[in-house]
DOVO-41903 format. One record per residue: residue in one letter; x, y, z of N, C-alpha, C in turn. Coordinates in steps of 0.02 Angstrom, whole numbers, plus 50000, padded with zeros to 5 digits. Last residue first. Layout:
BEGIN
NODE  residu   n_px   n_py   n_pz  ca_px  ca_py  ca_pz   c_px   c_py   c_pz
NODE       A      X      Y      Z      X      Y      Z      X      Y      Z
...
END
This chain:
BEGIN
NODE  residu   n_px   n_py   n_pz  ca_px  ca_py  ca_pz   c_px   c_py   c_pz
NODE       K  49126  50401  49769  49075  50414  49819  49073  50487  49836
NODE       M  49237  50318  49706  49176  50343  49676  49121  50348  49728
NODE       R  49397  50347  49696  49349  50329  49748  49283  50359  49728
NODE       F  49486  50294  49551  49444  50342  49585  49402  50310  49641
NODE       L  49554  50175  49507  49590  50235  49530  49547  50279  49573
NODE       N  49519  50058  49448  49502  50065  49519  49535  50127  49549
NODE       E  49567  50061  49318  49494  50062  49328  49473  50069  49401
NODE       H  49679  50092  49239  49676  50110  49310  49603  50114  49331
NODE       E  49665  50066  49108  49717  50027  49143  49718  50043  49218
NODE       R  49570  50158  49070  49551  50087  49073  49602  50047  49113
NODE       P  49565  50310  49165  49595  50268  49113  49576  50194  49123
NODE       Q  49427  50412  49195  49470  50362  49225  49498  50316  49171
NODE       S  49334  50497  49149  49402  50509  49125  49450  50456  49151
NODE       R  49214  50473  49210  49224  50440  49145  49294  50453  49116
NODE       W  49219  50553  49325  49231  50482  49330  49247  50449  49262
NODE       Y  49190  50686  49333  49252  50668  49299  49265  50593  49298
NODE       Q  49075  50701  49404  49075  50729  49336  49137  50708  49297
NODE       K  49110  50656  49529  49076  50609  49484  49074  50635  49413
NODE       P  49277  50700  49578  49205  50715  49572  49173  50671  49519
NODE       A  49383  50587  49666  49371  50628  49606  49296  50642  49602
NODE       H  49507  50530  49778  49439  50555  49767  49437  50596  49704
NODE       V  49606  50385  49741  49601  50456  49754  49529  50478  49741
NODE       H  49715  50247  49776  49650  50273  49758  49647  50346  49778
NODE       A  49867  50173  49705  49824  50196  49760  49757  50221  49731
NODE       G  49981  50144  49630  49931  50093  49642  49883  50110  49698
NODE       L  50066  50244  49593  50081  50210  49656  50029  50156  49674
NODE       K  50015  50298  49476  50083  50270  49476  50096  50226  49536
NODE       A  49888  50341  49520  49893  50292  49466  49962  50259  49466
NODE       A  49925  50436  49615  49888  50376  49636  49893  50321  49583
NODE       A  49984  50531  49531  50024  50497  49582  49990  50433  49605
NODE       H  49874  50573  49459  49929  50539  49423  49974  50503  49471
NODE       W  49800  50631  49562  49771  50577  49521  49828  50537  49489
NODE       P  49887  50732  49610  49869  50674  49653  49838  50617  49614
NODE       W  49893  50818  49493  49951  50781  49516  49932  50723  49561
NODE       R  49807  50899  49427  49784  50831  49442  49842  50787  49465
NODE       P  49874  51016  49398  49823  51017  49451  49792  50949  49467
NODE       D  50024  51046  49360  49983  50986  49350  49931  50982  49406
NODE       Y  50067  51173  49392  50083  51145  49327  50039  51086  49310
NODE       L  50023  51185  49522  49999  51232  49472  50010  51204  49402
NODE       M  50095  51083  49581  50023  51077  49579  49992  51127  49529
NODE       A  50225  51128  49570  50208  51065  49537  50132  51057  49531
NODE       R  50220  51243  49651  50226  51250  49578  50207  51186  49541
NODE       A  50180  51157  49776  50159  51223  49754  50162  51227  49678
NODE       L  50153  51033  49899  50169  51050  49831  50141  51118  49812
NODE       S  50211  50945  50036  50176  51005  50015  50200  51024  49945
NODE       V  50187  50792  50120  50225  50832  50072  50181  50888  50047
NODE       A  50198  50728  50288  50160  50748  50229  50205  50788  50184
NODE       D  50292  50690  50378  50227  50658  50383  50182  50674  50324
NODE       A  50462  50647  50334  50409  50695  50348  50343  50657  50351
NODE       E  50544  50537  50333  50575  50603  50330  50526  50660  50345
NODE       G  50508  50404  50330  50497  50441  50391  50530  50510  50392
NODE       K  50514  50338  50212  50575  50340  50252  50567  50377  50318
NODE       A  50386  50361  50161  50405  50293  50180  50467  50291  50224
NODE       I  50390  50499  50130  50345  50474  50182  50368  50406  50207
NODE       I  50489  50499  50031  50494  50545  50088  50451  50520  50146
NODE       A  50438  50409  49937  50499  50392  49975  50506  50436  50037
NODE       E  50329  50481  49885  50318  50417  49920  50378  50399  49963
NODE       A  50396  50585  49821  50352  50599  49877  50340  50537  49919
NODE       Q  50462  50510  49721  50500  50551  49768  50459  50565  49831
NODE       E  50355  50457  49651  50401  50412  49684  50444  50448  49736
NODE       P  50296  50578  49599  50261  50534  49647  50307  50488  49685
NODE       E  50396  50727  49594  50380  50661  49567  50345  50618  49620
NODE       T  50425  50847  49661  50388  50849  49597  50364  50781  49573
NODE       I  50481  50955  49768  50453  50888  49770  50406  50884  49711
NODE       M  50537  51082  49790  50557  51042  49732  50540  50968  49742
NODE       G  50473  51094  49941  50532  51116  49905  50556  51068  49852
NODE       V  50425  51027  50102  50410  51064  50041  50476  51080  50006
NODE       A  50344  50931  50229  50403  50947  50190  50383  50980  50125
NODE       I  50280  50943  50386  50260  50946  50316  50321  50970  50278
NODE       T  50286  50842  50534  50313  50893  50489  50284  50886  50419
NODE       P  50234  50816  50702  50226  50802  50631  50255  50859  50589
NODE       L  50364  50821  50828  50303  50848  50799  50296  50824  50726
NODE       G  50484  50783  50880  50428  50737  50887  50362  50765  50864
NODE       V  50609  50842  50880  50555  50875  50917  50496  50828  50928
NODE       E  50696  50764  50805  50720  50794  50868  50665  50824  50911
NODE       S  50624  50719  50693  50659  50671  50735  50679  50700  50803
NODE       R  50568  50836  50638  50526  50779  50656  50561  50733  50706
NODE       V  50681  50914  50613  50630  50937  50660  50587  50879  50684
NODE       K  50743  50830  50518  50777  50846  50581  50727  50871  50634
NODE       Q  50650  50828  50413  50668  50766  50447  50700  50780  50515
NODE       A  50653  50961  50374  50591  50933  50401  50605  50869  50440
NODE       Y  50784  50964  50327  50765  51007  50383  50700  50982  50415
NODE       P  50782  50876  50218  50821  50860  50277  50805  50903  50338
NODE       V  50698  50948  50122  50672  50891  50160  50715  50874  50221
NODE       Q  50748  51042  50038  50729  51064  50105  50705  51007  50150
NODE       Y  50774  50980  49916  50830  51009  49953  50812  51033  50024
NODE       G  50703  50904  49822  50695  50889  49893  50746  50923  49938
NODE       P  50817  50939  49695  50758  50899  49714  50757  50883  49788
NODE       G  50887  51100  49738  50891  51035  49705  50831  50995  49727
NODE       P  50976  51252  49781  50916  51212  49767  50933  51147  49731
NODE       K  51048  51334  49891  51074  51282  49848  51017  51234  49831
NODE       I  51050  51509  49921  51013  51446  49922  51045  51397  49872
NODE       A  51104  51628  49999  51138  51587  49949  51108  51517  49952
NODE       Q  51040  51791  50031  51036  51718  50040  51069  51681  49982
NODE       A  51032  51927  50020  51100  51897  50019  51098  51821  50026
NODE       P  50905  51969  50040  50926  51960  49970  50995  51928  49964
NODE       S  50826  51885  50177  50879  51928  50153  50895  51916  50079
NODE       V  50725  51798  50210  50733  51858  50252  50784  51907  50225
NODE       G  50714  51681  50134  50667  51735  50123  50681  51800  50161
NODE       G  50733  51509  50199  50749  51571  50164  50698  51626  50167
NODE       T  50626  51362  50195  50688  51397  50210  50689  51465  50175
NODE       T  50508  51255  50283  50534  51284  50222  50599  51319  50239
NODE       V  50396  51151  50358  50466  51170  50357  50488  51192  50287
NODE       H  50273  51161  50468  50280  51162  50395  50349  51192  50380
NODE       I  50237  51067  50605  50282  51118  50580  50288  51109  50504
NODE       A  50088  51046  50706  50137  51024  50657  50183  51082  50641
NODE       A  50012  51093  50813  49995  51028  50785  50048  51001  50737
NODE       C  50052  51165  50970  50060  51168  50897  50052  51098  50867
NODE       G  50046  51173  51107  49991  51141  51071  49994  51148  50996
NODE       R  50155  51220  51170  50098  51265  51167  50040  51236  51127
NODE       S  50256  51132  51153  50230  51139  51222  50168  51182  51224
NODE       K  50283  51156  51018  50253  51092  51039  50222  51098  51108
NODE       L  50347  51280  51026  50281  51275  50994  50245  51211  51015
NODE       A  50467  51241  51084  50424  51288  51119  50353  51286  51091
NODE       H  50517  51157  50983  50504  51130  51051  50456  51176  51089
NODE       S  50530  51253  50882  50483  51197  50874  50467  51164  50941
NODE       L  50632  51334  50931  50564  51362  50921  50513  51306  50916
NODE       A  50737  51241  50928  50717  51272  50992  50646  51300  50986
NODE       I  50744  51214  50790  50730  51160  50838  50705  51188  50904
NODE       T  50776  51342  50744  50714  51310  50723  50695  51253  50770
NODE       G  50902  51361  50798  50847  51403  50819  50780  51372  50802
NODE       D  50966  51262  50721  50965  51257  50795  50910  51300  50824
NODE       I  50952  51308  50591  50915  51248  50610  50914  51240  50686
NODE       D  50945  51490  50599  50970  51426  50577  50930  51368  50605
NODE       W  50963  51662  50554  50922  51609  50585  50943  51542  50557
NODE       G  51136  51709  50519  51063  51718  50519  51028  51664  50559
NODE       G  51269  51687  50503  51248  51730  50558  51174  51742  50562
NODE       P  51260  51672  50327  51299  51663  50388  51277  51713  50442
NODE       V  51107  51624  50258  51153  51680  50265  51193  51668  50329
NODE       W  50999  51542  50253  51049  51534  50201  51097  51594  50199
NODE       D  50911  51541  50357  50910  51601  50314  50956  51594  50254
NODE       T  50817  51394  50394  50881  51428  50388  50872  51489  50344
NODE       A  50685  51359  50405  50733  51325  50448  50802  51356  50446
NODE       S  50546  51452  50418  50606  51445  50377  50661  51418  50421
NODE       I  50390  51380  50460  50453  51408  50483  50506  51400  50428
NODE       R  50220  51386  50497  50270  51376  50444  50333  51414  50464
NODE       M  50126  51306  50625  50166  51362  50601  50210  51340  50543
NODE       W  49953  51269  50668  50024  51252  50661  50061  51312  50632
NODE       V  49809  51209  50743  49846  51269  50725  49920  51249  50721
NODE       P  49662  51106  50725  49735  51116  50730  49758  51186  50709
NODE       K  49520  51104  50836  49548  51112  50769  49622  51130  50773
NODE       E  49475  51104  50964  49480  51039  50931  49511  51043  50862
NODE       A  49468  51239  51000  49520  51197  51029  49529  51131  50994
NODE       P  49446  51368  50881  49417  51311  50916  49470  51260  50938
NODE       F  49552  51509  50917  49526  51460  50869  49498  51401  50907
NODE       A  49615  51588  51009  49555  51616  50977  49522  51567  50928
NODE       G  49729  51521  51052  49677  51535  51100  49612  51560  51070
NODE       R  49807  51522  50936  49784  51458  50964  49725  51470  51012
NODE       V  49833  51660  50927  49794  51626  50875  49765  51560  50902
NODE       A  49909  51678  51044  49848  51717  51034  49803  51684  50982
NODE       D  50017  51591  51023  49973  51581  51081  49906  51617  51070
NODE       F  50074  51654  50910  50047  51586  50906  49998  51573  50962
NODE       V  50112  51776  50968  50062  51775  50914  50032  51706  50908
NODE       E  50207  51730  51058  50149  51766  51083  50094  51767  51030
NODE       L  50299  51678  50968  50264  51632  51013  50203  51666  51043
NODE       P  50345  51795  50903  50311  51742  50865  50272  51694  50909
NODE       F  50401  51859  51022  50341  51886  50988  50308  51833  50943
NODE       R  50510  51770  51063  50455  51790  51107  50393  51813  51070
NODE       M  50621  51740  50991  50564  51695  50984  50501  51721  51018
NODE       R  50710  51834  51038  50686  51840  50969  50627  51794  50954
NODE       N  50732  51782  51167  50699  51846  51159  50671  51855  51088
NODE       E  50799  51662  51137  50736  51661  51176  50698  51726  51167
NODE       V  50912  51710  51072  50864  51669  51035  50797  51669  51071
NODE       S  50945  51882  51121  50952  51809  51127  50900  51773  51084
NODE       G  50894  52013  51035  50955  51990  51067  50961  51915  51066
NODE       G  50722  52059  51074  50781  52056  51033  50841  52030  51072
NODE       Y  50619  52083  51159  50603  52049  51096  50664  52044  51049
NODE       A  50652  52161  51266  50638  52090  51279  50623  52050  51216
NODE       D  50769  52265  51173  50720  52254  51227  50709  52179  51236
NODE       E  50842  52296  51066  50878  52291  51128  50831  52283  51188
NODE       R  50836  52230  50896  50806  52261  50955  50849  52250  51017
NODE       K  50863  52189  50770  50918  52219  50808  50893  52253  50872
NODE       N  50815  52080  50655  50797  52100  50723  50860  52124  50760
NODE       A  50867  52036  50535  50814  52087  50533  50798  52116  50602
NODE       I  50965  51947  50573  50977  51991  50516  50928  52049  50515
NODE       P  50917  51867  50672  50961  51922  50692  50979  51968  50634
NODE       S  50749  51816  50656  50815  51820  50625  50856  51879  50650
NODE       L  50625  51828  50719  50668  51771  50734  50740  51782  50712
NODE       F  50566  51941  50663  50581  51940  50734  50630  51885  50751
NODE       Q  50552  51893  50532  50596  51950  50545  50614  51955  50619
NODE       H  50454  51797  50550  50521  51774  50534  50571  51831  50546
NODE       L  50348  51884  50568  50367  51840  50623  50437  51811  50612
NODE       L  50348  51957  50439  50358  51989  50504  50381  51941  50559
NODE       Y  50442  51860  50316  50388  51905  50337  50394  51919  50411
NODE       G  50536  51769  50271  50557  51838  50280  50502  51886  50299
NODE       H  50489  51639  50266  50497  51676  50203  50509  51751  50213
NODE       A  50383  51615  50414  50437  51599  50367  50443  51652  50312
NODE       G  50271  51599  50491  50332  51622  50524  50393  51612  50480
NODE       H  50105  51604  50483  50163  51611  50438  50222  51642  50476
NODE       V  50004  51479  50546  50034  51544  50561  50099  51550  50522
NODE       E  49869  51399  50481  49942  51399  50479  49965  51471  50493
NODE       I  49725  51321  50544  49760  51384  50531  49836  51371  50531
NODE       G  49585  51220  50489  49648  51231  50523  49676  51299  50505
NODE       D  49461  51222  50431  49479  51162  50469  49544  51171  50508
NODE       F  49352  51364  50435  49414  51332  50414  49431  51274  50460
NODE       G  49232  51434  50456  49232  51362  50459  49296  51328  50436
NODE       L  49216  51568  50468  49214  51541  50400  49219  51465  50399
NODE       R  49239  51584  50603  49171  51593  50578  49163  51564  50508
NODE       A  49378  51565  50601  49336  51517  50637  49263  51522  50612
NODE       A  49418  51678  50531  49431  51612  50502  49388  51558  50535
NODE       R  49382  51775  50624  49348  51773  50559  49358  51705  50526
NODE       R  49473  51742  50724  49401  51737  50737  49361  51736  50673
NODE       T  49591  51773  50655  49578  51704  50677  49504  51694  50691
NODE       A  49581  51910  50643  49580  51870  50582  49565  51797  50599
NODE       E  49592  51942  50780  49531  51959  50744  49526  51918  50679
NODE       V  49724  51896  50806  49666  51867  50842  49601  51881  50804
NODE       F  49801  51978  50724  49802  51906  50714  49741  51873  50747
NODE       E  49770  52099  50787  49751  52089  50717  49751  52015  50699
NODE       D  49829  52082  50912  49756  52088  50907  49731  52077  50836
NODE       R  49964  52083  50872  49935  52024  50903  49859  52025  50897
NODE       V  49968  52217  50826  49978  52161  50779  49951  52097  50808
NODE       R  49946  52288  50948  49900  52295  50891  49907  52236  50843
NODE       R  50057  52251  51023  49989  52232  51046  49939  52235  50988
NODE       L  50156  52311  50944  50156  52238  50954  50088  52214  50977
NODE       G  50122  52446  50959  50118  52414  50894  50117  52339  50898
NODE       E  50150  52465  51094  50081  52473  51070  50072  52440  51003
NODE       S  50289  52445  51090  50246  52400  51129  50174  52405  51108
NODE       D  50335  52475  50917  50342  52486  50988  50293  52440  51025
NODE       L  50418  52425  50771  50358  52418  50812  50374  52431  50886
NODE       A  50495  52538  50664  50506  52487  50716  50445  52485  50761
NODE       M  50450  52561  50498  50441  52585  50566  50453  52527  50614
NODE       P  50576  52540  50368  50513  52523  50402  50509  52555  50471
NODE       L  50642  52644  50245  50651  52619  50313  50583  52601  50342
NODE       D  50621  52589  50075  50607  52635  50129  50623  52603  50196
NODE       D  50759  52514  49984  50691  52513  50011  50683  52568  50063
NODE       G  50895  52518  49958  50852  52564  49922  50779  52564  49944
NODE       E  50920  52347  49985  50952  52412  49976  50906  52457  49934
NODE       A  50787  52268  50073  50834  52271  50018  50862  52342  50013
NODE       H  50723  52287  50198  50738  52220  50173  50792  52222  50120
NODE       P  50784  52410  50318  50748  52390  50257  50768  52319  50235
NODE       I  50757  52429  50487  50807  52405  50439  50769  52383  50376
NODE       A  50709  52460  50622  50706  52505  50565  50761  52489  50515
NODE       S  50638  52304  50680  50688  52357  50683  50683  52399  50619
NODE       P  50522  52230  50656  50553  52229  50722  50600  52288  50733
NODE       A  50412  52339  50558  50458  52283  50566  50484  52281  50638
NODE       E  50309  52408  50428  50330  52404  50498  50368  52339  50508
NODE       T  50299  52527  50289  50296  52460  50319  50318  52464  50393
NODE       R  50198  52644  50215  50256  52635  50259  50248  52568  50294
NODE       W  50138  52606  50049  50128  52624  50119  50193  52613  50158
NODE       G  50070  52632  49880  50119  52611  49930  50101  52632  50000
NODE       T  49997  52679  49774  49978  52613  49801  50027  52588  49855
NODE       T  50058  52806  49751  49986  52800  49763  49968  52734  49797
NODE       E  50211  52836  49844  50174  52819  49783  50101  52801  49801
NODE       H  50274  52850  49964  50244  52911  49935  50205  52897  49871
NODE       A  50327  52724  49990  50271  52748  50031  50237  52810  50001
NODE       R  50359  52626  49842  50379  52674  49894  50318  52705  49927
NODE       V  50349  52460  49822  50315  52521  49803  50329  52571  49859
NODE       Q  50487  52350  49796  50445  52388  49842  50413  52448  49807
NODE       V  50472  52227  49663  50509  52275  49704  50460  52316  49746
NODE       G  50410  52138  49575  50414  52120  49645  50449  52170  49690
NODE       G  50389  52141  49436  50456  52153  49462  50465  52137  49535
NODE       N  50265  52103  49401  50281  52174  49392  50348  52191  49425
NODE       W  50255  51973  49437  50258  51985  49365  50267  52060  49348
NODE       P  50247  51988  49578  50308  51962  49546  50312  51977  49472
NODE       A  50177  52149  49624  50169  52078  49609  50231  52053  49572
NODE       R  50268  52260  49734  50232  52245  49672  50225  52170  49664
NODE       S  50241  52293  49909  50280  52271  49852  50237  52261  49791
NODE       S  50208  52316  50046  50206  52370  49997  50249  52354  49936
NODE       G  50321  52213  50148  50257  52236  50122  50265  52291  50071
NODE       K  50432  52175  50214  50427  52152  50144  50360  52173  50113
NODE       R  50420  52211  50345  50459  52256  50302  50457  52235  50228
NODE       G  50266  52127  50365  50320  52166  50395  50354  52210  50343
NODE       A  50163  52043  50327  50223  52046  50284  50280  52085  50316
NODE       H  50080  51926  50420  50094  51998  50416  50160  52003  50379
NODE       S  49956  51795  50403  50023  51824  50399  50022  51900  50404
NODE       L  49885  51633  50396  49880  51703  50419  49949  51732  50426
NODE       Q  49822  51520  50288  49885  51543  50314  49879  51617  50332
NODE       I  49694  51401  50318  49713  51467  50294  49779  51487  50327
NODE       A  49629  51245  50255  49662  51285  50305  49679  51353  50275
NODE       L  49518  51117  50220  49538  51185  50203  49569  51219  50264
NODE       A  49504  50957  50143  49511  50996  50204  49541  51064  50186
NODE       I  49389  50914  50012  49457  50931  50034  49456  50971  50098
NODE       P  49273  50874  49951  49281  50858  50023  49348  50879  50051
NODE       S  49184  50982  49840  49246  50947  49858  49248  50934  49932
NODE       H  49071  51058  49815  49092  51010  49763  49156  50972  49780
NODE       A  49045  51144  49916  48987  51111  49884  49009  51056  49837
NODE       R  49165  51200  49947  49139  51147  49990  49080  51110  49959
NODE       V  49175  51298  49845  49224  51244  49851  49195  51185  49891
NODE       A  49067  51383  49874  49069  51346  49811  49117  51287  49814
NODE       G  49105  51430  50000  49041  51396  49991  49040  51355  49928
NODE       L  49223  51497  49973  49226  51435  50012  49161  51395  50005
NODE       V  49174  51610  49905  49219  51563  49872  49219  51495  49907
NODE       R  49094  51670  50005  49066  51653  49940  49108  51600  49905
NODE       A  49189  51694  50104  49133  51648  50118  49101  51625  50052
NODE       L  49264  51793  50046  49294  51727  50054  49241  51675  50068
NODE       A  49174  51899  50053  49199  51877  49988  49228  51807  49992
NODE       A  49156  51912  50192  49099  51894  50149  49123  51868  50082
NODE       E  49286  51949  50233  49255  51888  50259  49198  51865  50214
NODE       N  49304  52072  50168  49350  52016  50155  49317  51950  50174
NODE       E  49201  52144  50230  49199  52133  50157  49245  52075  50138
NODE       D  49244  52152  50360  49182  52114  50346  49178  52098  50272
NODE       S  49423  52130  50366  49363  52170  50361  49303  52125  50348
NODE       Y  49535  52051  50361  49534  52103  50412  49471  52147  50409
NODE       L  49604  51959  50277  49547  51939  50318  49543  51987  50378
NODE       G  49661  51964  50105  49661  51984  50174  49601  51956  50211
NODE       L  49771  51943  49967  49711  51922  50003  49717  51944  50076
NODE       D  49852  52083  49885  49852  52023  49928  49783  52007  49956
NODE       Q  49873  52195  49812  49828  52145  49783  49825  52081  49825
NODE       A  49970  52268  49868  49903  52296  49872  49851  52248  49845
NODE       S  50074  52144  49949  50058  52190  49895  49987  52217  49905
NODE       I  50079  52094  50078  50140  52096  50037  50131  52147  49982
NODE       R  49995  52173  50217  49994  52141  50151  50064  52144  50119
NODE       G  49986  52242  50334  50019  52178  50335  50020  52142  50269
NODE       R  49907  52351  50317  49979  52363  50319  50018  52297  50317
NODE       Q  49783  52285  50329  49803  52316  50266  49878  52326  50263
NODE       S  49801  52126  50414  49787  52198  50413  49806  52225  50345
NODE       V  49830  51997  50395  49787  52011  50452  49771  52085  50458
NODE       A  49832  51917  50235  49854  51971  50279  49804  51983  50335
NODE       T  49875  51760  50190  49817  51803  50200  49834  51854  50254
NODE       V  49943  51653  50074  49959  51700  50127  49904  51753  50131
NODE       E  49815  51537  50013  49874  51580  50007  49883  51626  50068
NODE       L  49754  51393  50100  49745  51453  50060  49807  51497  50064
NODE       I  49797  51230  50087  49809  51289  50129  49802  51350  50084
NODE       M  49713  51080  50076  49732  51140  50039  49739  51198  50088
NODE       L  49734  50906  50089  49729  50970  50123  49750  51025  50075
NODE       G  49738  50796  50002  49705  50790  50067  49691  50856  50101
NODE       A  49696  50805  49826  49742  50815  49883  49703  50811  49948
NODE       G  49607  50804  49722  49615  50742  49760  49664  50747  49817
NODE       S  49576  50919  49650  49638  50882  49634  49643  50814  49668
NODE       L  49479  51009  49669  49459  50948  49635  49518  50901  49622
NODE       A  49540  51120  49718  49502  51080  49765  49479  51014  49735
NODE       L  49591  51185  49607  49637  51145  49648  49600  51100  49697
NODE       H  49471  51247  49562  49509  51202  49519  49553  51156  49560
NODE       G  49438  51329  49668  49392  51276  49648  49427  51224  49606
NODE       L  49547  51416  49668  49538  51371  49724  49490  51314  49707
NODE       H  49527  51477  49537  49591  51448  49559  49581  51397  49615
NODE       I  49393  51525  49535  49419  51479  49484  49480  51441  49509
NODE       M  49390  51605  49650  49339  51553  49640  49364  51501  49590
NODE       H  49495  51691  49625  49501  51644  49680  49449  51588  49674
NODE       W  49439  51764  49519  49499  51725  49508  49508  51672  49563
NODE       D  49336  51833  49579  49318  51775  49537  49380  51733  49522
NODE       T  49417  51870  49738  49383  51888  49676  49363  51824  49638
NODE       A  49433  51919  49909  49438  51868  49857  49395  51888  49797
NODE       S  49496  52075  49967  49440  52029  49958  49452  51982  49899
NODE       G  49593  52172  49979  49597  52114  50023  49544  52061  50011
NODE       E  49563  52256  49873  49557  52281  49942  49554  52223  49992
NODE       E  49553  52114  49783  49535  52185  49779  49520  52210  49849
NODE       A  49680  51995  49733  49624  52018  49774  49611  52092  49762
NODE       S  49790  51940  49674  49731  51950  49632  49669  51971  49671
NODE       Y  49905  51870  49714  49908  51941  49698  49849  51962  49654
NODE       Q  49922  51740  49754  49895  51751  49687  49896  51824  49666
NODE       S  50029  51634  49847  50001  51701  49836  49980  51710  49763
NODE       M  49994  51479  49905  50027  51513  49848  49993  51580  49835
NODE       P  50017  51349  50019  49990  51416  50008  50029  51452  49954
NODE       A  50013  51182  49947  50046  51235  49984  50011  51302  49971
NODE       I  49918  51047  49970  49927  51102  49922  49953  51161  49962
NODE       V  49980  50891  50022  49957  50958  50042  49968  51006  49985
NODE       I  49954  50723  50046  49970  50774  49995  49938  50840  50016
NODE       R  49921  50611  50114  49972  50655  50142  49997  50706  50092
NODE       N  49743  50574  50130  49811  50561  50105  49857  50616  50131
NODE       P  49626  50606  50197  49631  50541  50165  49700  50524  50137
NODE       M  49631  50671  50365  49638  50681  50293  49651  50615  50259
NODE       R  49552  50739  50506  49575  50677  50473  49575  50689  50397
NODE       L  49569  50834  50643  49563  50841  50571  49594  50780  50537
NODE       N  49592  50836  50776  49533  50799  50753  49523  50803  50678
NODE       N  49764  50841  50756  49710  50847  50805  49651  50806  50781
NODE       L  49784  50784  50601  49809  50837  50644  49753  50854  50692
NODE       S  49813  50625  50522  49771  50671  50561  49813  50724  50595
NODE       W  49801  50526  50372  49837  50553  50429  49794  50607  50462
NODE       P  49793  50382  50261  49762  50438  50299  49809  50463  50353
NODE       E  49909  50351  50128  49882  50332  50193  49848  50393  50225
NODE       F  49973  50388  50014  49900  50390  50013  49869  50359  50076
NODE       L  50106  50369  50041  50084  50437  50025  50008  50443  50028
NODE       R  50117  50232  50051  50119  50271  50112  50095  50342  50101
NODE       S  50024  50113  49962  50061  50175  49959  50059  50211  50026
NODE       M  50042  49940  50000  50000  50000  50000  50044  50062  50000
END
């Protein structure tokens, strides 16, 4: 039996397989609200047969957006627009749905990738002054962000809580707190971005303090039976930056707070990063967290082939695999993986007649 297609659980959330659709920013919202693009995009991926789909990075405030076109969950309008999309998805797919809540910090006020991805300056029409642990810009030439004071820290925590309550009302099955890819919580963790001299800077314990406070606030505002977990960059790929030892320490602290899993990625906090990509290049970090902390891990990063994903699970390197670009390129990746691995996958009845003759038992027809 395929290990990739074995059921698994996070708290009371049971999933039919270990394939996760990673959160992927679409830069297609209007004032933070989901649009028809999200209806098409999420509806399409929801029919893939994956066990879990994590919605794209979702800002907890206007200032917390990466771009002016980011999805948000900070207003009644945002909540209503997302409810419309989720209603359609749930009507036609049993896929578990989670949302990734985030604040971009100093990486906010940026253009969409297809428009260069560079910062929109605060004086420009669609730009704003960003905020961060310290008044240090992400890239040379960027505006200086505002260093968050104690009142600002309270406000950001409250914004995460309010977005969490909206996510609970929307019926999400889980929440992923974004502590990776150089956004605000990762900025607090990394000595590259955090030069504070108060209780939130300096030692590893101090730099972990605010991300843990945010996690506690989100966990406390979400139904206790539903899982909350965090995405972490295991290394900055920069000497003197955040590293795997810090990741292990943070993961232990998260475990003690009821964190359901760690979604392990890398990089994003500095343009100086020297990443060495290759197939499954981030998987060893997930394996180390899993073995040393004892929490379920989700591995991501150039996982493209069914046999590769199967081996990751079979060897105990991670509990689930997360696919992003590979899923965009092949939205039926789980179908094709099930066919290769001799497993079964859910498919909507409207598509049953597409089942190949040589794989007549591929689809779970119910």
